[in-house]
Z-matrix of the N, CA and C atoms (Angstrom, degrees):
N
C 1 1.323
C 2 1.580 1 108.85
N 3 1.228 2 115.58 1 146.23
C 4 1.592 3 120.61 2 -177.05
C 5 1.628 4 104.63 3 -115.61
N 6 1.318 5 106.82 4 134.69
C 7 1.533 6 119.96 5 179.27
C 8 1.525 7 106.51 6 -120.78
N 9 1.348 8 113.05 7 156.10
C 10 1.349 9 117.60 8 169.96
C 11 1.611 10 107.47 9 -145.32
N 12 1.382 11 119.18 10 141.92
C 13 1.386 12 127.66 11 -167.67
C 14 1.565 13 106.06 12 -105.93
N 15 1.382 14 122.17 13 119.62
C 16 1.357 15 126.76 14 165.15
C 17 1.574 16 112.32 15 -96.18
N 18 1.316 17 113.50 16 110.61
C 19 1.422 18 121.27 17 -179.69
C 20 1.474 19 113.69 18 -71.94
N 21 1.451 20 112.83 19 165.36
C 22 1.508 21 126.02 20 -177.53
C 23 1.452 22 106.10 21 -44.43
N 24 1.301 23 116.63 22 -56.55
C 25 1.488 24 120.54 23 -170.81
C 26 1.418 25 114.48 24 -79.83
N 27 1.306 26 122.44 25 8.68
C 28 1.554 27 126.48 26 -177.46
C 29 1.529 28 106.37 27 -116.56
N 30 1.257 29 112.74 28 170.87
C 31 1.401 30 132.01 29 168.17
C 32 1.587 31 110.95 30 -134.78
N 33 1.335 32 117.60 31 138.07
C 34 1.432 33 116.81 32 176.84
C 35 1.500 34 113.04 33 -101.80
N 36 1.214 35 116.94 34 142.14
C 37 1.525 36 123.67 35 176.40
C 38 1.624 37 105.75 36 -107.20
N 39 1.357 38 110.90 37 111.48
C 40 1.397 39 114.40 38 -175.05
C 41 1.529 40 111.77 39 -94.68
N 42 1.457 41 116.64 40 124.68
C 43 1.354 42 120.90 41 178.37
C 44 1.588 43 112.32 42 -119.58
N 45 1.284 44 116.25 43 133.76
C 46 1.505 45 116.75 44 -177.82
C 47 1.457 46 102.86 45 -117.51
N 48 1.272 47 123.34 46 122.41
C 49 1.455 48 136.98 47 -172.06
C 50 1.598 49 106.05 48 39.46
N 51 1.358 50 113.09 49 53.71
C 52 1.387 51 124.09 50 170.77
C 53 1.668 52 116.19 51 74.73
N 54 1.444 53 112.45 52 8.55
C 55 1.390 54 113.27 53 179.28
C 56 1.540 55 107.75 54 -114.85
N 57 1.421 56 113.43 55 129.62
C 58 1.480 57 119.71 56 -176.22
C 59 1.529 58 108.45 57 -65.21
N 60 1.434 59 108.91 58 131.05
C 61 1.539 60 114.93 59 178.67
C 62 1.598 61 109.01 60 -111.68
N 63 1.266 62 119.57 61 -49.32
C 64 1.415 63 115.54 62 -171.16
C 65 1.508 64 106.80 63 -161.71
N 66 1.407 65 108.72 64 167.88
C 67 1.595 66 118.13 65 178.32
C 68 1.638 67 101.18 66 -103.22
N 69 1.340 68 115.15 67 126.97
C 70 1.398 69 122.25 68 -174.71
C 71 1.511 70 111.39 69 -102.32
N 72 1.410 71 118.84 70 123.62
C 73 1.441 72 119.06 71 177.53
C 74 1.537 73 109.20 72 -65.94
N 75 1.308 74 115.72 73 -171.53
C 76 1.514 75 123.75 74 -177.44
C 77 1.614 76 108.94 75 -65.68
N 78 1.218 77 119.47 76 137.12
C 79 1.393 78 117.66 77 178.68
C 80 1.559 79 112.69 78 161.94
N 81 1.286 80 114.73 79 -173.75
C 82 1.635 81 115.32 80 178.52
C 83 1.383 82 102.03 81 -108.88
N 84 1.470 83 117.09 82 144.47
C 85 1.554 84 116.16 83 -177.96
C 86 1.590 85 102.74 84 -139.27
N 87 1.219 86 112.07 85 142.80
C 88 1.412 87 123.53 86 175.55
C 89 1.566 88 111.22 87 -86.44
N 90 1.337 89 114.69 88 125.62
C 91 1.476 90 120.80 89 179.50
C 92 1.543 91 116.77 90 -90.86
N 93 1.332 92 117.60 91 -7.92
C 94 1.399 93 119.02 92 -175.48
C 95 1.561 94 119.96 93 71.07
N 96 1.210 95 119.06 94 170.99
C 97 1.526 96 123.17 95 -170.85
C 98 1.488 97 111.55 96 -86.29
N 99 1.371 98 123.47 97 -28.47
C 100 1.370 99 122.95 98 -159.80
C 101 1.686 100 108.29 99 -99.29
N 102 1.314 101 110.72 100 1.21
C 103 1.573 102 108.27 101 176.78
C 104 1.438 103 115.28 102 70.61
N 105 1.350 104 118.79 103 17.46
C 106 1.442 105 121.58 104 173.09
C 107 1.498 106 119.03 105 -71.47
N 108 1.490 107 111.23 106 -28.15
C 109 1.462 108 119.99 107 -173.43
C 110 1.567 109 106.95 108 -106.97
N 111 1.351 110 111.73 109 131.50
C 112 1.641 111 118.34 110 173.12
C 113 1.475 112 105.11 111 -123.65
N 114 1.261 113 113.85 112 141.56
C 115 1.450 114 122.33 113 177.26
C 116 1.498 115 101.79 114 -127.64
N 117 1.435 116 113.21 115 121.63
C 118 1.477 117 125.36 116 177.22
C 119 1.426 118 106.44 117 -105.25
N 120 1.372 119 115.85 118 124.70
C 121 1.467 120 119.42 119 -177.70
C 122 1.523 121 110.00 120 -92.97
N 123 1.351 122 116.91 121 141.71
C 124 1.451 123 121.37 122 -175.14
C 125 1.552 124 105.45 123 -125.12
N 126 1.225 125 114.96 124 136.08
C 127 1.620 126 119.42 125 -177.46
C 128 1.611 127 98.65 126 -90.44
N 129 1.287 128 113.36 127 124.26
C 130 1.554 129 120.53 128 176.36
C 131 1.489 130 115.84 129 -105.92
N 132 1.410 131 114.84 130 8.12
C 133 1.472 132 112.89 131 177.22
C 134 1.548 133 110.93 132 -75.09
N 135 1.419 134 112.95 133 161.18
C 136 1.533 135 116.79 134 -176.87
C 137 1.645 136 104.63 135 -62.64
N 138 1.308 137 109.60 136 141.30
C 139 1.498 138 118.54 137 179.01
C 140 1.545 139 108.11 138 -122.54
N 141 1.275 140 117.46 139 167.91
C 142 1.533 141 123.07 140 169.23
C 143 1.403 142 114.98 141 -115.02
N 144 1.425 143 111.65 142 150.64
C 145 1.440 144 112.82 143 170.72
C 146 1.534 145 102.27 144 -148.55
N 147 1.406 146 107.81 145 142.50
C 148 1.478 147 117.99 146 178.30
C 149 1.484 148 115.81 147 -109.13
N 150 1.291 149 119.43 148 140.65
C 151 1.402 150 125.49 149 169.47
C 152 1.450 151 111.89 150 -110.97
N 153 1.451 152 116.88 151 106.22
C 154 1.528 153 120.98 152 -175.71
C 155 1.432 154 108.47 153 -66.17
N 156 1.436 155 113.23 154 173.12
C 157 1.537 156 123.07 155 -174.17
C 158 1.515 157 111.70 156 -46.81
N 159 1.322 158 110.48 157 124.35
C 160 1.501 159 116.97 158 177.05
C 161 1.593 160 105.23 159 -108.94
N 162 1.241 161 115.34 160 129.78
C 163 1.456 162 120.18 161 175.31
C 164 1.546 163 107.88 162 -79.11
N 165 1.446 164 111.91 163 116.10
C 166 1.513 165 114.79 164 -173.44
C 167 1.623 166 104.38 165 -143.55
N 168 1.363 167 112.60 166 141.15
C 169 1.386 168 121.61 167 173.76
C 170 1.678 169 111.44 168 -78.40
N 171 1.261 170 114.64 169 131.45
C 172 1.473 171 115.49 170 177.91
C 173 1.669 172 109.84 171 -80.28
N 174 1.185 173 118.49 172 177.59
C 175 1.432 174 125.10 173 177.97
C 176 1.554 175 115.83 174 -48.29
N 177 1.348 176 110.78 175 -38.84
C 178 1.461 177 119.53 176 -175.63
C 179 1.449 178 108.72 177 -102.70
N 180 1.323 179 120.73 178 24.23
C 181 1.550 180 124.07 179 169.97
C 182 1.465 181 119.15 180 72.16
N 183 1.356 182 112.99 181 27.87
C 184 1.555 183 117.27 182 173.73
C 185 1.510 184 109.99 183 -99.29
N 186 1.284 185 114.57 184 134.07
C 187 1.441 186 119.08 185 -177.16
C 188 1.612 187 108.83 186 -85.63
N 189 1.269 188 118.13 187 125.96
C 190 1.465 189 122.86 188 179.01
C 191 1.598 190 108.31 189 -137.62
N 192 1.400 191 109.48 190 165.83
C 193 1.460 192 111.20 191 -179.82
C 194 1.613 193 99.32 192 -123.51
N 195 1.323 194 109.65 193 129.28
C 196 1.558 195 116.25 194 -177.23
C 197 1.521 196 110.55 195 -128.90
N 198 1.279 197 113.71 196 133.13
C 199 1.496 198 116.33 197 -179.00
C 200 1.521 199 107.71 198 -118.57
N 201 1.337 200 117.57 199 166.29
C 202 1.546 201 121.48 200 -179.83
C 203 1.503 202 107.79 201 -149.92
N 204 1.297 203 109.58 202 168.02
C 205 1.517 204 121.49 203 173.86
C 206 1.459 205 108.45 204 -130.38
N 207 1.279 206 125.02 205 153.07
C 208 1.423 207 124.12 206 177.41
C 209 1.381 208 113.82 207 -150.68
N 210 1.252 209 121.43 208 146.41
C 211 1.519 210 128.34 209 175.45
C 212 1.633 211 110.91 210 -109.97
N 213 1.327 212 107.47 211 132.04
C 214 1.446 213 114.10 212 -178.42
C 215 1.479 214 113.38 213 -144.79
N 216 1.306 215 118.70 214 165.21
C 217 1.452 216 121.13 215 -177.47
C 218 1.737 217 105.68 216 -144.04
N 219 1.323 218 110.03 217 154.22
C 220 1.446 219 111.10 218 178.07
C 221 1.523 220 109.00 219 -89.68
N 222 1.274 221 115.67 220 110.69
C 223 1.486 222 124.60 221 179.95
C 224 1.457 223 113.01 222 -81.90
N 225 1.274 224 121.38 223 -36.66
C 226 1.533 225 122.39 224 -179.34
C 227 1.601 226 106.25 225 -126.07
N 228 1.216 227 119.50 226 90.80
C 229 1.430 228 120.40 227 -173.97
C 230 1.552 229 114.46 228 -58.61
N 231 1.348 230 117.12 229 -35.24
C 232 1.585 231 123.44 230 175.08
C 233 1.469 232 106.56 231 -57.68
N 234 1.338 233 116.97 232 -54.20
C 235 1.497 234 121.85 233 -172.47
C 236 1.567 235 108.39 234 -64.93
N 237 1.285 236 117.93 235 -42.81
C 238 1.561 237 119.24 236 -176.67
C 239 1.388 238 108.90 237 -68.83
N 240 1.356 239 126.06 238 -38.26
C 241 1.446 240 122.52 239 -176.71
C 242 1.567 241 110.61 240 -89.06
N 243 1.270 242 122.19 241 -35.04
C 244 1.455 243 121.29 242 -178.42
C 245 1.488 244 123.23 243 -97.90
N 246 1.487 245 104.83 244 -9.77
C 247 1.509 246 112.92 245 176.97
C 248 1.521 247 116.96 246 -91.25
N 249 1.368 248 120.18 247 -16.29
C 250 1.414 249 120.95 248 -178.28
C 251 1.542 250 109.21 249 -152.03
N 252 1.193 251 114.32 250 148.50
C 253 1.553 252 121.25 251 -175.25
C 254 1.576 253 107.30 252 -62.36
N 255 1.211 254 122.17 253 -42.79
C 256 1.584 255 126.20 254 178.25
C 257 1.340 256 106.68 255 -148.14
N 258 1.433 257 112.28 256 108.33
C 259 1.471 258 120.86 257 179.16
C 260 1.542 259 109.63 258 -75.57
N 261 1.242 260 120.46 259 -18.02
C 262 1.422 261 125.20 260 179.78
C 263 1.546 262 105.41 261 -76.95
N 264 1.253 263 120.49 262 -48.40
C 265 1.547 264 121.36 263 175.27
C 266 1.442 265 112.85 264 -63.71
N 267 1.423 266 121.28 265 -34.24
C 268 1.563 267 117.60 266 173.17
C 269 1.461 268 108.49 267 -72.34
N 270 1.159 269 120.29 268 -30.10
C 271 1.621 270 119.50 269 176.92
C 272 1.378 271 110.10 270 -63.80
N 273 1.369 272 120.84 271 -48.46
C 274 1.486 273 128.59 272 -175.90
C 275 1.621 274 104.56 273 -62.18
N 276 1.316 275 119.27 274 -51.06
C 277 1.370 276 118.69 275 -175.66
C 278 1.582 277 110.14 276 -65.17
N 279 1.371 278 122.32 277 -32.62
C 280 1.348 279 125.66 278 -177.83
C 281 1.542 280 108.08 279 -67.26
N 282 1.312 281 114.73 280 -43.14
C 283 1.453 282 119.86 281 -178.17
C 284 1.609 283 110.94 282 -68.84
N 285 1.310 284 112.41 283 -42.12
C 286 1.505 285 118.04 284 171.01
C 287 1.310 286 118.27 285 -48.62
N 288 1.345 287 113.05 286 -57.36
C 289 1.453 288 120.21 287 -174.95
C 290 1.572 289 110.60 288 -67.97
N 291 1.231 290 117.93 289 -35.21
C 292 1.625 291 122.16 290 175.59
C 293 1.470 292 108.56 291 -62.68
N 294 1.416 293 119.24 292 -45.83
C 295 1.370 294 124.11 293 175.13
C 296 1.610 295 113.98 294 -54.39
N 297 1.330 296 113.20 295 -46.51
C 298 1.407 297 113.83 296 -176.40
C 299 1.547 298 110.76 297 -73.02
N 300 1.233 299 124.41 298 -29.27
C 301 1.518 300 133.72 299 173.66
C 302 1.448 301 104.14 300 -65.68
N 303 1.294 302 119.27 301 -47.06
C 304 1.505 303 115.69 302 -176.43
C 305 1.451 304 119.88 303 -72.24
N 306 1.363 305 111.91 304 -37.38
C 307 1.447 306 117.65 305 -176.99
C 308 1.672 307 105.40 306 -74.15
N 309 1.285 308 115.73 307 -35.03
C 310 1.521 309 121.17 308 178.63
C 311 1.534 310 112.44 309 -62.87
N 312 1.324 311 111.53 310 -19.70
C 313 1.552 312 112.23 311 -178.57
C 314 1.537 313 114.46 312 -100.89
N 315 1.321 314 120.13 313 12.83
C 316 1.419 315 125.96 314 -172.61
C 317 1.521 316 112.00 315 -129.94
N 318 1.234 317 120.76 316 138.46
C 319 1.486 318 120.21 317 179.51
C 320 1.466 319 108.68 318 -77.73
N 321 1.444 320 111.98 319 163.84
C 322 1.350 321 117.69 320 -172.35
C 323 1.548 322 115.22 321 -67.19
N 324 1.320 323 119.41 322 -36.32
C 325 1.470 324 126.31 323 -177.84
C 326 1.532 325 102.01 324 -65.57
N 327 1.265 326 122.11 325 -45.91
C 328 1.550 327 122.85 326 -174.22
C 329 1.556 328 108.58 327 -64.52
N 330 1.427 329 113.41 328 -45.23
C 331 1.397 330 117.06 329 177.99
C 332 1.536 331 116.97 330 -59.92
N 333 1.298 332 120.95 331 -47.39
C 334 1.315 333 125.56 332 176.17
C 335 1.610 334 116.38 333 -64.77
N 336 1.200 335 118.01 334 -39.94
C 337 1.425 336 129.20 335 176.18
C 338 1.606 337 118.25 336 -65.57
N 339 1.374 338 106.08 337 -36.35
C 340 1.538 339 112.46 338 -174.24
C 341 1.526 340 102.59 339 -155.49
N 342 1.299 341 122.35 340 83.79
C 343 1.422 342 128.24 341 178.04
C 344 1.509 343 108.09 342 -73.30
N 345 1.410 344 113.85 343 -34.25
C 346 1.474 345 120.09 344 -175.71
C 347 1.602 346 111.86 345 -57.89
N 348 1.342 347 119.50 346 -18.12
C 349 1.430 348 122.30 347 -178.00
C 350 1.590 349 106.34 348 -62.01
N 351 1.375 350 121.15 349 -30.20
C 352 1.323 351 120.47 350 179.52
C 353 1.411 352 116.69 351 -67.41
N 354 1.322 353 121.03 352 -31.06
C 355 1.465 354 126.60 353 -179.53
C 356 1.595 355 113.92 354 -42.17
N 357 1.241 356 118.93 355 -55.45
C 358 1.563 357 117.80 356 -177.82
C 359 1.507 358 105.12 357 -64.75
N 360 1.334 359 114.06 358 -41.14
C 361 1.549 360 112.66 359 -170.30
C 362 1.443 361 109.36 360 -67.00
N 363 1.257 362 127.05 361 -38.78
C 364 1.385 363 132.92 362 172.19
C 365 1.486 364 113.24 363 -55.84
N 366 1.412 365 116.25 364 -52.20
C 367 1.471 366 124.26 365 178.26
C 368 1.428 367 108.25 366 -56.43
N 369 1.231 368 126.73 367 -51.39
C 370 1.507 369 131.01 368 176.05
C 371 1.451 370 113.73 369 -58.24
N 372 1.225 371 120.50 370 -48.84
C 373 1.528 372 130.09 371 178.69
C 374 1.526 373 109.12 372 -56.82
N 375 1.335 374 119.20 373 -42.71
C 376 1.436 375 124.91 374 -175.78
C 377 1.531 376 117.27 375 -89.12
N 378 1.277 377 117.33 376 -17.85
C 379 1.447 378 123.44 377 -170.49
C 380 1.590 379 110.45 378 -58.58
N 381 1.317 380 120.67 379 -51.39
C 382 1.441 381 125.03 380 -177.96
C 383 1.363 382 112.81 381 -66.78
N 384 1.324 383 119.99 382 -53.13
C 385 1.491 384 121.90 383 -175.66
C 386 1.591 385 110.20 384 -59.82
N 387 1.348 386 119.36 385 -40.77
C 388 1.354 387 123.48 386 177.33
C 389 1.515 388 115.19 387 -64.15
N 390 1.372 389 113.59 388 -38.78
C 391 1.480 390 120.46 389 -176.92
C 392 1.454 391 105.12 390 -64.85
N 393 1.223 392 121.33 391 -34.85
C 394 1.622 393 122.18 392 175.36
C 395 1.431 394 115.00 393 -66.61
N 396 1.420 395 118.57 394 -16.63
C 397 1.394 396 122.19 395 176.74
C 398 1.587 397 110.64 396 -101.02
N 399 1.438 398 118.16 397 9.57
C 400 1.390 399 118.15 398 175.86
C 401 1.613 400 109.60 399 83.52
N 402 1.295 401 119.81 400 13.78
C 403 1.414 402 125.43 401 -179.94
C 404 1.552 403 113.87 402 -109.76
N 405 1.308 404 118.18 403 152.26
C 406 1.461 405 120.61 404 172.82
C 407 1.547 406 106.48 405 -126.24
N 408 1.330 407 110.33 406 124.22
C 409 1.496 408 114.67 407 178.56
C 410 1.520 409 107.11 408 -83.07
N 411 1.362 410 119.75 409 123.60
C 412 1.472 411 121.71 410 176.70
C 413 1.511 412 116.16 411 -85.43
N 414 1.312 413 112.99 412 -44.06
C 415 1.468 414 121.02 413 -178.44
C 416 1.502 415 112.75 414 -161.15
N 417 1.405 416 106.06 415 151.24
C 418 1.626 417 109.49 416 176.83
C 419 1.477 418 106.24 417 -132.83
N 420 1.304 419 115.02 418 133.82
C 421 1.608 420 119.64 419 -177.15
C 422 1.574 421 106.70 420 -124.17
N 423 1.256 422 118.00 421 119.82
C 424 1.448 423 118.55 422 171.62
C 425 1.535 424 106.79 423 -81.59
N 426 1.385 425 112.70 424 125.76
C 427 1.555 426 110.27 425 -167.72
C 428 1.442 427 112.51 426 -97.70
N 429 1.395 428 116.59 427 -53.68
C 430 1.548 429 122.38 428 -178.78
C 431 1.473 430 113.22 429 -127.71
N 432 1.348 431 111.61 430 143.25
C 433 1.400 432 119.12 431 171.59
C 434 1.476 433 106.41 432 -122.91
N 435 1.352 434 113.90 433 114.10
C 436 1.477 435 119.49 434 -168.07
C 437 1.659 436 106.26 435 -110.50
N 438 1.295 437 115.20 436 120.63
C 439 1.412 438 122.34 437 -177.20
C 440 1.545 439 107.77 438 -98.96
N 441 1.360 440 117.37 439 156.85
C 442 1.493 441 127.29 440 179.62
C 443 1.593 442 107.06 441 -59.70
N 444 1.251 443 118.17 442 156.27
C 445 1.469 444 115.50 443 178.76
C 446 1.414 445 118.16 444 -57.72
N 447 1.324 446 120.52 445 -44.57
C 448 1.531 447 124.77 446 -177.02
C 449 1.570 448 107.00 447 -64.21
N 450 1.287 449 115.45 448 -36.98
C 451 1.508 450 115.08 449 -175.26
C 452 1.513 451 108.41 450 -84.92
N 453 1.276 452 117.63 451 -20.09
C 454 1.524 453 119.13 452 174.95
C 455 1.444 454 109.10 453 -69.51
N 456 1.421 455 115.89 454 -38.10
C 457 1.623 456 119.76 455 -178.65
C 458 1.572 457 105.53 456 -70.48
N 459 1.388 458 119.54 457 -40.93
C 460 1.396 459 115.36 458 -178.99
C 461 1.479 460 114.13 459 -69.49
N 462 1.401 461 121.39 460 -30.19
C 463 1.400 462 118.79 461 172.76
C 464 1.530 463 115.50 462 -70.18
N 465 1.397 464 116.86 463 -31.00
C 466 1.396 465 120.83 464 174.45
C 467 1.530 466 107.44 465 -59.93
N 468 1.349 467 117.28 466 -38.73
C 469 1.407 468 116.84 467 -170.93
C 470 1.498 469 109.87 468 -75.37
N 471 1.397 470 114.21 469 -31.20
C 472 1.432 471 120.52 470 179.68
C 473 1.571 472 110.76 471 -69.89
N 474 1.337 473 112.68 472 -37.03
C 475 1.469 474 117.63 473 177.28
C 476 1.648 475 109.12 474 -66.12
N 477 1.349 476 111.14 475 -47.08
C 478 1.430 477 110.67 476 177.30
C 479 1.503 478 115.95 477 -55.69
N 480 1.371 479 116.30 478 -46.84
C 481 1.444 480 124.51 479 -178.48
C 482 1.616 481 108.98 480 -54.10
N 483 1.459 482 107.40 481 -44.96
C 484 1.481 483 115.51 482 -179.34
C 485 1.526 484 111.47 483 -60.78
N 486 1.341 485 116.46 484 -47.07
C 487 1.413 486 120.26 485 177.90
C 488 1.540 487 116.37 486 -58.80
N 489 1.353 488 114.14 487 -37.42
C 490 1.445 489 120.45 488 176.36
C 491 1.466 490 114.14 489 -67.84
N 492 1.325 491 113.39 490 -33.64
C 493 1.587 492 119.25 491 173.55
C 494 1.444 493 109.58 492 -65.26
N 495 1.264 494 114.51 493 -42.98
C 496 1.510 495 116.76 494 -178.05
C 497 1.538 496 111.08 495 -68.63
N 498 1.318 497 117.93 496 -32.23
C 499 1.356 498 118.10 497 -179.95
C 500 1.587 499 106.52 498 -77.38
N 501 1.213 500 121.20 499 -35.07
C 502 1.566 501 114.77 500 172.42
C 503 1.525 502 114.49 501 -65.10
N 504 1.357 503 115.15 502 -30.86
C 505 1.460 504 116.56 503 175.30
C 506 1.484 505 111.51 504 -63.70
N 507 1.425 506 114.11 505 -40.35
C 508 1.395 507 117.44 506 -177.60
C 509 1.588 508 112.21 507 -66.55
N 510 1.455 509 110.35 508 -34.96
C 511 1.439 510 112.11 509 -179.22
C 512 1.600 511 113.60 510 -80.05
N 513 1.297 512 116.62 511 -17.48
C 514 1.403 513 124.51 512 -177.83
C 515 1.689 514 109.51 513 -48.04
N 516 1.421 515 111.83 514 -64.73
C 517 1.405 516 117.53 515 -179.58
C 518 1.598 517 112.39 516 -44.59
N 519 1.279 518 121.99 517 -47.40
C 520 1.332 519 122.25 518 -176.99
C 521 1.391 520 115.84 519 -66.89
N 522 1.587 521 116.26 520 -34.23
C 523 1.371 522 117.93 521 176.35
C 524 1.495 523 115.64 522 -66.78
N 525 1.307 524 108.21 523 -36.05
C 526 1.462 525 116.17 524 -175.11
C 527 1.588 526 107.86 525 -72.55
N 528 1.358 527 122.03 526 -37.44
C 529 1.367 528 124.12 527 178.24
C 530 1.676 529 107.10 528 -68.85
N 531 1.308 530 114.19 529 -31.82
C 532 1.573 531 112.54 530 179.75
C 533 1.585 532 107.08 531 -70.33
N 534 1.348 533 117.32 532 -37.46
C 535 1.377 534 120.88 533 -176.26
C 536 1.574 535 110.38 534 -68.96
N 537 1.228 536 112.01 535 -38.81
C 538 1.470 537 119.48 536 176.56
C 539 1.514 538 112.52 537 -59.48
N 540 1.391 539 115.14 538 -44.68
C 541 1.380 540 120.77 539 175.28
C 542 1.513 541 114.26 540 -61.68
N 543 1.387 542 113.80 541 -45.61
C 544 1.522 543 118.23 542 175.90
C 545 1.611 544 107.93 543 -54.53
N 546 1.346 545 113.84 544 -51.46
C 547 1.452 546 117.17 545 179.32
C 548 1.604 547 113.60 546 -48.31
N 549 1.316 548 108.94 547 -55.23
C 550 1.519 549 116.23 548 177.46
C 551 1.449 550 114.35 549 -55.26
N 552 1.350 551 117.38 550 -39.63
C 553 1.489 552 122.81 551 179.90
C 554 1.497 553 111.87 552 -62.98
N 555 1.560 554 112.04 553 -43.49
C 556 1.374 555 119.18 554 -178.13
C 557 1.606 556 111.81 555 -61.09
N 558 1.394 557 111.53 556 -45.11
C 559 1.432 558 121.94 557 -177.74
C 560 1.634 559 110.55 558 -63.90
N 561 1.282 560 115.50 559 -38.67
C 562 1.416 561 118.33 560 173.48
C 563 1.503 562 112.53 561 -64.62
N 564 1.354 563 115.59 562 -45.92
C 565 1.432 564 118.58 563 179.34
C 566 1.506 565 114.94 564 -59.64
N 567 1.311 566 114.43 565 -38.41
C 568 1.443 567 121.98 566 -179.07
C 569 1.450 568 108.87 567 -65.62
N 570 1.530 569 117.93 568 -44.03
C 571 1.365 570 115.74 569 -173.04
C 572 1.548 571 115.86 570 -80.19
N 573 1.581 572 109.41 571 -18.90
C 574 1.469 573 117.91 572 -178.05
C 575 1.501 574 107.04 573 -126.86
N 576 1.267 575 128.03 574 85.09
C 577 1.465 576 122.63 575 -177.40
C 578 1.570 577 113.05 576 -60.18
N 579 1.240 578 121.02 577 -30.99
C 580 1.387 579 125.34 578 177.14
C 581 1.515 580 115.71 579 -56.40
N 582 1.294 581 113.31 580 -22.58
C 583 1.561 582 119.16 581 179.76
C 584 1.568 583 102.53 582 -67.64
N 585 1.328 584 126.21 583 -38.83
C 586 1.368 585 123.74 584 -178.82
C 587 1.503 586 114.44 585 -57.27
N 588 1.412 587 113.64 586 -44.93
C 589 1.431 588 118.78 587 -179.27
C 590 1.478 589 111.84 588 -64.65
N 591 1.482 590 122.30 589 -31.58
C 592 1.274 591 129.24 590 179.48
C 593 1.598 592 108.13 591 -67.92
N 594 1.294 593 111.19 592 -35.87
C 595 1.465 594 111.62 593 -176.03
C 596 1.469 595 114.26 594 -80.18
N 597 1.392 596 110.87 595 -23.69
C 598 1.481 597 115.55 596 173.68
C 599 1.504 598 113.68 597 -73.32
N 600 1.343 599 115.08 598 -31.76
C 601 1.436 600 115.78 599 172.41
C 602 1.357 601 114.23 600 -70.23
N 603 1.296 602 125.44 601 -31.99
C 604 1.444 603 129.55 602 174.45
C 605 1.443 604 113.45 603 -67.59
N 606 1.451 605 118.22 604 -32.60
C 607 1.437 606 122.70 605 173.60
C 608 1.526 607 109.25 606 -66.36
N 609 1.451 608 113.78 607 -44.33
C 610 1.538 609 117.15 608 -175.36
C 611 1.445 610 109.65 609 -61.49
N 612 1.418 611 115.20 610 -39.84
C 613 1.571 612 122.46 611 -179.11
C 614 1.497 613 110.80 612 -62.99
N 615 1.343 614 121.66 613 -39.91
C 616 1.421 615 127.01 614 -173.67
C 617 1.694 616 110.37 615 -83.28
N 618 1.313 617 115.15 616 -21.67
C 619 1.527 618 118.43 617 179.52
C 620 1.290 619 115.01 618 -90.73
N 621 1.412 620 120.41 619 143.27
C 622 1.409 621 130.49 620 175.66
C 623 1.460 622 114.94 621 -130.42
N 624 1.399 623 112.98 622 133.44
C 625 1.511 624 117.58 623 179.29
C 626 1.441 625 115.62 624 81.16
N 627 1.294 626 120.87 625 7.96
C 628 1.441 627 130.56 626 -179.39
C 629 1.485 628 111.58 627 -101.65
N 630 1.265 629 118.17 628 146.02
C 631 1.537 630 121.57 629 175.16
C 632 1.419 631 111.22 630 -105.45
N 633 1.285 632 116.91 631 132.85
C 634 1.443 633 126.77 632 -179.55
C 635 1.609 634 111.34 633 -122.69
N 636 1.248 635 115.16 634 141.69
C 637 1.509 636 123.49 635 171.75
C 638 1.477 637 109.36 636 -110.56
N 639 1.397 638 118.59 637 116.93
C 640 1.447 639 122.36 638 179.64
C 641 1.411 640 108.25 639 -115.63
N 642 1.377 641 117.95 640 126.81
C 643 1.412 642 123.68 641 177.86
C 644 1.578 643 108.61 642 -86.64
N 645 1.292 644 114.02 643 136.02
C 646 1.530 645 115.43 644 178.54
C 647 1.446 646 101.24 645 -124.18
N 648 1.362 647 112.40 646 109.34
C 649 1.496 648 127.06 647 -177.83
C 650 1.453 649 106.77 648 -69.66
N 651 1.403 650 120.18 649 -36.93
C 652 1.401 651 121.06 650 -172.09
C 653 1.462 652 112.58 651 -89.67
N 654 1.253 653 131.84 652 16.62
C 655 1.470 654 130.45 653 -174.21
C 656 1.545 655 104.56 654 -90.07
N 657 1.341 656 110.62 655 147.60
C 658 1.622 657 117.34 656 -177.79
C 659 1.513 658 105.72 657 -61.20
N 660 1.350 659 107.51 658 162.21
C 661 1.608 660 116.97 659 -176.34
C 662 1.509 661 109.04 660 -70.62
N 663 1.328 662 115.05 661 -25.46
C 664 1.542 663 113.15 662 -171.67
C 665 1.529 664 107.51 663 -79.42
N 666 1.264 665 118.06 664 -16.57
C 667 1.524 666 121.12 665 -178.34
C 668 1.504 667 107.37 666 -91.66
N 669 1.309 668 111.21 667 166.71
C 670 1.546 669 119.43 668 -175.91
C 671 1.589 670 101.33 669 -70.14
N 672 1.340 671 114.53 670 144.30
C 673 1.430 672 121.58 671 179.73
C 674 1.533 673 111.64 672 -81.96
N 675 1.195 674 123.96 673 -17.93
C 676 1.475 675 125.83 674 176.76
C 677 1.558 676 107.28 675 -135.52
N 678 1.254 677 113.86 676 143.54
C 679 1.450 678 120.68 677 179.91
C 680 1.506 679 107.89 678 -125.54
N 681 1.270 680 117.72 679 133.59
C 682 1.484 681 123.84 680 176.18
C 683 1.473 682 113.55 681 -106.21
N 684 1.271 683 115.00 682 134.48
C 685 1.482 684 115.50 683 -177.47
C 686 1.626 685 106.31 684 -137.64
N 687 1.347 686 114.20 685 139.79
C 688 1.388 687 114.16 686 175.22
C 689 1.480 688 104.78 687 -107.77
N 690 1.312 689 114.01 688 135.04
C 691 1.596 690 123.06 689 -179.45
C 692 1.436 691 108.23 690 -116.42
């Protein structure tokens, strides 16, 4: 007797004299002596597929290359095997066409800034066509958006200018606070002239090896009008 084992992650397609009869769950099955029965095992675990860089025009006419990866599983083994010559090739072409349609409907700025927005669009677009093939698409992920060389340099300049603008915005509050402090100090000095003398004395105390000339307007006429001191 001949036996075949269908494992937990598989399903068996039973054919009798070449005609499909049923989908077999995991287990051990007897094939008989005469070779009339054939069991084809199908792996139903999630599988991965990659669509490499596709040259596509965006909605505003910019040529880019976009790639994606997807995870799928065989939901209906009988339909996937009996309904199409190669479900893998059909899956690839479905993803490729959906990617082209999705990129062609979006502007280059939106695509570069947020390519992940295409993922749910592609998942929805491919769901029904793949279900008719006996497949279920689990996830789609746009991986790379490759720009032409000249456009890549332009975007690098735009990003640099944007970062410099953000840096200036970050510095602006500090510069404003410094100007406000200077304005307050000028107002205090104008209202209280003696503060300038006190500030000068503080500068003299903190400085070393510098020469300062201080005018003393209240000094007697017999004394020198200016005094030089080296600190």
